[in-house]
N, C-alpha and C positions, 0 to 999 in steps of 0.2 A: 500201485493199487489205488483204486478210486475210494473216496471218502464221501461223506454226506454233502460236502461243499462242491463236490464235482458233479452232482447230479441235478439236472434240471435248471442249472444256473449258467447257461451258455450266453456267450456274447451275442448281441443282436443290434439292430439298427437303433434301439431305443437306449441302450446302455453303453454303447461303444462306438466311438467315431474317430477315424484316423486323424491325427494331429497334423495340422497344416497352417502355415502363417496366412493363407488366403482367408481363413475365418476372421482374422483381424480386420481386414478391410471391410468385410460384410457387417461386422458389429459396429465399426465406426460410422459407417453409412446409414445404418439402421437407427443407431441411438443418437448420433450427432450429425444429421444429414446437412445442416447448414453451417456448421463450423468450418472454418478455413482449413484446408488440408495442404495447399501448396501456394507458395508465393514465388514468383519469379519475375523480377522487373515490375512491369506493369500488370502482369497476368496474376489473377486470383482464381483459385478453384476451391469448392467445397468438397466435403467427403462424399456427398451424394454425387457430385459432378465427376469426381475422380473414379468412383466406382463405375460410373457410367462409361467413362472413358476407357478404363481398363477392360470392361465387358465388351466395348466396340472393338478394341485391339484384339482381344480373344477371338471374336466373331470373325473378324476380317482375315485373322490368320487361318482359322480352321477352314474358311471358304477357299483359301489357296493351299489347301492340302495339308496344313500343319497339324500334327496330333501327337499322341503319346510317343515318347522316345525320340522325337525330332529335336534338333538343336537349333535355337534361334540366337545368333550372335548380335551384340550390340557394341558399338564403339562411340560412345556418347560422354559428354561432360555431365556435370551434375545439373541436369535440366528436367523439367516435368516428364518428359518421354522416358527418362532413365528410371525415375520412380515408378512410373506406370508400367514399365516393362517387367518389373519384380512381381507384379500381380497378373497383368494380362497374359504374359507368356506361360507362366505355370497353369493358368486357367485352362489352357488348351491341353494340358498334359505334356507339354514340351518342356524342354530344359534351357534355362537362360544361361548363356555364356557371355559375361561382361568382360571385354577385353580392355586391358591396360592401354590408355590413350597416348602413352608415351613411347610405345614400341615402334619398330620400324616395319616396313612391308614384308620382309622375310619372315619375321616372327608371327606377324598377324596371319600370313599365308598358312604357316604351319598350323596354327591354332584352328583356322577355319577348316583346314583339310583334316586334321586329327580328330577334331570334334564332329566332323561330317555335318557342318552347319548348312541348313537349307535356306536360311534367311539371314540378312545382316542389316541392321539398322545403323545408319552412319550419319553424324553431324557433318556439316559442310567444312567445319575446321579441320577434319581428318579424312576428308574425301580423297585427297591425293595419295595418302598412305593406303587407304583401303582400295582404291583403284589399282595401285601397284600390287597389292596382295592378290586381288582377283585375277590379274594377268598371269600370276604364277600358278593358278589352279586350273585344273583340266576339266572343270564342270562348271555349270551355271548356278548361280544362286540369285534368289529374289533379293534385290536391293532396294531398300526404303530410305529415302532421304529424310532427314530431320532438319528442317530449316528453321532454326531457332531465331525468332525476331530480335532477341537481344544480341546476337552475334553479328558484328559489322566487319569482320575480317575477310580475308581471301578464302576461296574454296567454292567448287561448283557442285551442283547436283550431279549424281552419277547413277541414280537409281531409276527405276521405272515408275514409282509413285512416291508422292510426298506423304509424310506422316499423317498430317491433318486430313488429307484426302482419304487416306486408308481408314482412319477412324470414321470419317464420315460415311464410308461404305459398309461398316460394321453395323450389326443389329443391336440396339440397346436392350432388347428384350431377350437376347441370347442367354440360354441357360448352360452354364458350363458343366461339363461332366465332373461328377464329384470325385474326389481323391479316394481311390478305392484301398490304396496301400500307403501308409505313411513312409514306408521304405523307398517309395518311388523317388527317383532323382528329381530335383528341383532346379539345381544349378550346377554349372561346370566353371571352375576357376583354374586357370594355368599358374603354377609356381615355378620359380626358377629352381633348377636342380643343380647338383654339383657336377654331373656329367651329361653330355648330350643335350637333348631337347628337353624343354620344360615338361613337367608331368601335369596331366589333367585331374584335378582334384573334384571328386563328385559329392555333392551335398544331397541329403535326403530331406523330405518335408518335416519329418519328426525333429531332426537336429535344427533346422531353421527355426522351427517354432520354439523349441526349448531354449536356444541361445537368445532369441528375441526377448523371451520372457526373462531370461537371466540378466540381460542388459538392463531391463527395467528394474529388477531386484537390486543389483549391485549399485545402481545409481539412486535408488529410492525415487524413481521417475514418477512423479506425480500426474494427475490428469492434465491433459492438453499442453504438454511442453512444447516450447517453441525451439525447434532444433535447426541449427544451421549447418549446411552441408559443406564444411571445410575438408572433410574426409572424401576421397574419391569414392564413388559408388562402385567402381570396379574392384576396389580393394576388399576381397572377401565379402562381396556384396554389401559394402559399406559396413562391414562388421555386423551385419544383419540388422542395421538400424532402420532401413527402409521399413522392415516389418515391425520393429519396436515402436516407431513412431505412429504407425497405424494402430498398434495394440492400445495405446493411450490417447488415440484420436488427437494427435498433436499436429503441429504445423511444420511442414518441410519448407524451410527457407533455402531455395536453390542458389548456387553459386558457381559460375562457370570456371572461375579461376581464383586461386588463393592470392589475396592481396590485402595487406593490412589496412589500407584506407577503407576498402569496400567492407571488410569485416566489421571494423568498429562502427561504420555507418549502419550497417544492417542490424548490429547488436542494439544500437540506440534506437533505430526506426521501428524495429519489430519486437523489441523487448525479448531478445533471444535468451533462452535459458540454459541451453546445452549445445556443446559442439565436441568433436573428436579430431584427432590428428596426431601425426608424428611429432616428435620433439621439436623438429625445425619449424613447425607452424606455431607452436606455443612461443618459441624463442623469438620468432619474428614479431609477435604481438608484444611481448615484454620489451623487446628493443626498439619498438616503433617511436617516432618522435611523440613527445607529450601532447602536442596539439591534437593529434589523431585520437587520443584517449579522452579528450574532454567531453563532458556530458554524460559519462557512464553513471555517475552518481552512486546510489546505494544499491544499484541493480545487481542482484545475485546471478552470476553465470558459473555453471559446473562444466568443467573441461575434463576429458579423458585423454590420457596419453599412452601410447604404446610404442614398443620398439626399445631404444636405449633408456636406461634408468635416468629419470630427471634429476639433473644436478641440483645442489642447494641454491644456486643463483636463479635457476628457472623457478623453483618452488617460491622462493622469496619475491620474485618479480611477479608471479601470479597472485600471490597473496596481496601484494601492494596495490594490484588493480581490483582486488576484491573477487578473484577467481578462485574457485576451489578445484584443485586438481586431483584426479583419481588415476592411479597407475595400474594398467592391465597388461596381461601377457598372453600370447597365443600364436598361432601359426595359421596359414591358409587351411591346413588339414583339420583343424578344430574350429572352423568358421569364424576365424579372427580371434578375438579375446575369449579365453575360456578359463582364465585365472585372474585374480584381482588382488592387489595389495590392499586388503581390506583394513581401514583405519581403526585403531583402538582408542577409546576415550583416554587411556593413560598416556597416549602420545602427545595429547594437547599441552601437557605441562613440560615437554622436552624442549631443549634449544633447537633453533632452526637446524643446526648441523645434525644433531641426534635424530630429529624428525626426518631429515632428508634421507639419513641412512636407512631408517625404517621404510620410508616410502619408496626407496630405490629398489626393493626387492620385488620379485615376481609374484610372490604372495601365495594364495591358497586358492582351492578350486572354486569356480562359479557355483551358484546355488544348485543349478540343475545338471551340473557335470559330476560324475561319479567320483572321480579321483584325479588328483594332480600331485605327484610327489617325485622323489629322486630315488632312482632304483640302480642297483649294480646290474649292468647289462648282462654279465657272465652268469651270476647266480639268480638273477630276476628277483632279489630281495631288496627291500627298502633299506637305504643306508641309515646309519645312526644319525640322530638329531643332534649332531655335534658342531655343525657349521664348518667342518673341516673335510669330512670324508666326501670325496667326489663320486658321482654317478651321473646317470643320464635322467634328464627331465623327461617324465612320461605322463601321458593322459589316458584316461579310461572312462568311457560313459556314452551317454547318448548324443553328446556334442562332439562327435568325431565323423569324419567322412565315410562314405561307403567304401571308398578305395580310389586307386589311380586307374583312370580310364585306359583300357586296353593294355594294362601292364600288371598282370597278376603277380609276377615275381616281386616287383617293388611293394605291392600291396601287402603281401605275405610278410615281407621283411619288415615293413612299417608296423604291422601288428603282431610281431613275434612275441609269444609269451603272454598274449592277451592284453597288451598295452600298446598304445601308439607311442613310438620312439621318436622324440622331437630332434635327436642329434645335438641337442644343447647339453652341456655339461654343468652341473651345479651341485649345491649342498643343500641339506636340510638343517635348518637352524632350530634351537631348543623349542621355540614356540610353533614349530611346524611350517613356518613360512619357507617357501623355495627361493633360493638366491642363486641365479646363474652366474658361473665363473668364466666359461669360455664356450666356443662353438666347436663342435666336432665336424660341423659341415663346412665347407668352403663357400659360405654365403656371407656377403656384405650386406648390411642394411643401411642404405643411404637415403635419408629423407623419407623413410617409410617404404622405399622400394628395395626389393631383393635383387641383388646382383651376384651372379655366379662368377666366382674368381676364375674358374677354369675356362669360362667362355671368354673372359678378357685375355687370359693367357694365350689361348688359341689364336686370337687375333693378333697379339704382339708377336708371336712366333712367325707370323707370316712376313714380318719385316725382314728384309734380306740381310740386315746387319745383326740380328738377334740369334744368339747361340742357346740361351736358356733364359727362362723368366719365371717369376713366381709373384702372384698378386695376393696381397693380404689387406685387411682392413686398417685404416689409419684413423685414429680418433679425430674428429672434426667438430669445432664448436657449433657450427651452423647446421650441418647435415647429419650429425651423430657419427657417421662413419663415411669415408670415402676410399676408393681403391688406391692402393699405393703399389706401384710396379718396381720389382727388384730385377734388374736385367744384366745379364752377362753378354758381352758382344763377341762376335766371332774374331778369331785372331786377324789383326790387321784392319778390322772394320771399325768405322766411327759412325756415331749417331748422337744426336742431342735429345734432351728430354722433350723439347718442342716438336721434333721430328717424329718421335714415338707417339706422342699424343695426337698430332695431326694425322698420323697413320690410323690410329684408333678411331678418330672421328669419321673417317671415311666407311668404317665397317661396324660401328656400334652406335646404338642410341646414345644420346648425349649424356644421360645420367650415369652411364656405365663406363665412360672414359676416365682413366686414372687422372687424378689430380696431382699426382706426384710421381716422379720416376727417380730411381736410384741405381747408378751404375757400379758394378763390381762383382767379384766372385761370390756366388751364393753359397751358403753353409749346406754341406751335404753329409749323409751317412756313408758308411764304408762301401755300401752298394750303389752309391750315387744318387739316393733319394734326397730331394731338397728338404731341409728341415725348416718347415714353415713356423714352427714354434719359436725358432731363434730369430726369425725375421719379425715376428710379432713382438718379441722383446724389444727389437731395435726400434719399431716404427714409432714409438712414442717420443723418441729423443732424436731421430735422424734429422740431418739438414737436407731435406729433399727440395727439389725445384717445383714450385707450384706455377701452373700455368692456367 
């Protein structure tokens, strides 16, 4: 029934505008046009120039028939073109698909086909992989070469036009069509699944906007931060930080490859204030030679870590360098981080060990996420805050995907009961903080990369000597986790760990190859199902062969 507040108070163009992170670019360019936006080697751009370049990119793509609902794929490192694509592509109404640069040609071909990409931007470093992928596709794509002047390695141009020439053909006065609906798709990200091919996670403009703002809130990100791109921009669109940096008119310091010497040099030279990464990145910096850390002085650097919980040694090492570490948690389906282990003032007086225990938790919901908690998946009721009752970690709110592309059954299952089901098992502690205890999904997170254990098992099964295999995560000081394969051989067959690993290297991307192989009979239920939980118990103390 209508009431007085329903009459004559409708939405209109003056009081309601769809949320989109594209607005951050326009504000940065309008308010801080001459501030530096991007640093890459000798290249420098201002926010005025960055908006102009993004506008030219959008104009050039539209002139080639790209529009609303089309997919534009990119296979790029953290270079200016990658940052620009996060604005220029959605300006056309199209959807950006940033592809993991560590994948092989078969995986890339699947994504280009499944996402129905019309265009692909490719850096010369990855041209051979993309060329191989295109040979596996039965239709033509517009291929745009990005010839980064900072790259001196092998690789050929494979496209019909080079990126800078494409921009030159664009109209700097082009007026991008407005975002009419904040529910429109803005990005497509593929995530490793437990079975079959990876699923395509679709983001909307509203979620991208809100997570970018949440990033700034969780980090107390002040004006004009200097953000170093140690985190790959293909990871959940850089955890939405391409848009977050624009929100605060900050500086994007590009980095093609993670390297301790280069990172410390860039921190000193450009007075970097923030960077993100998986635990392996932070550990690499902590364990770097002392001479690389010289000259940091009293410079304050804030670091965000996701993935495995940071151990006490990492927290201590970061503190010794003067770096402040923030632990976040999330998944591709929630735009990267959507929960944070928000620090409490009372923790400052705790010992390093006790502080590490607090900081190792997955924490509480992001400011603009509606809910993060642990729920009994059967009753769909929140578990008691006792730190022991197990349930599934779930999210709810605006920072959640639209769903899985072309996969309504998986989408329905993921959102069952009005919550996004992560597949991670955890507990709620008395203060309401979430702590993950185990994973129900067969996913291994190695150096920030998701690896499907079932995909690795399928490859090992192809070895002629293998009768049965199970792959689980093994704790690793450097990578967080690495795949460990437990193998039963066929009667009379022989194989070595080195042979199994060599076999895997011919069929898998390098980061998916097991680092350890253990031979012997696998524990099974009475029905013959492998008991992976038993293998996970063993994996911390086995004498595996590392190769």
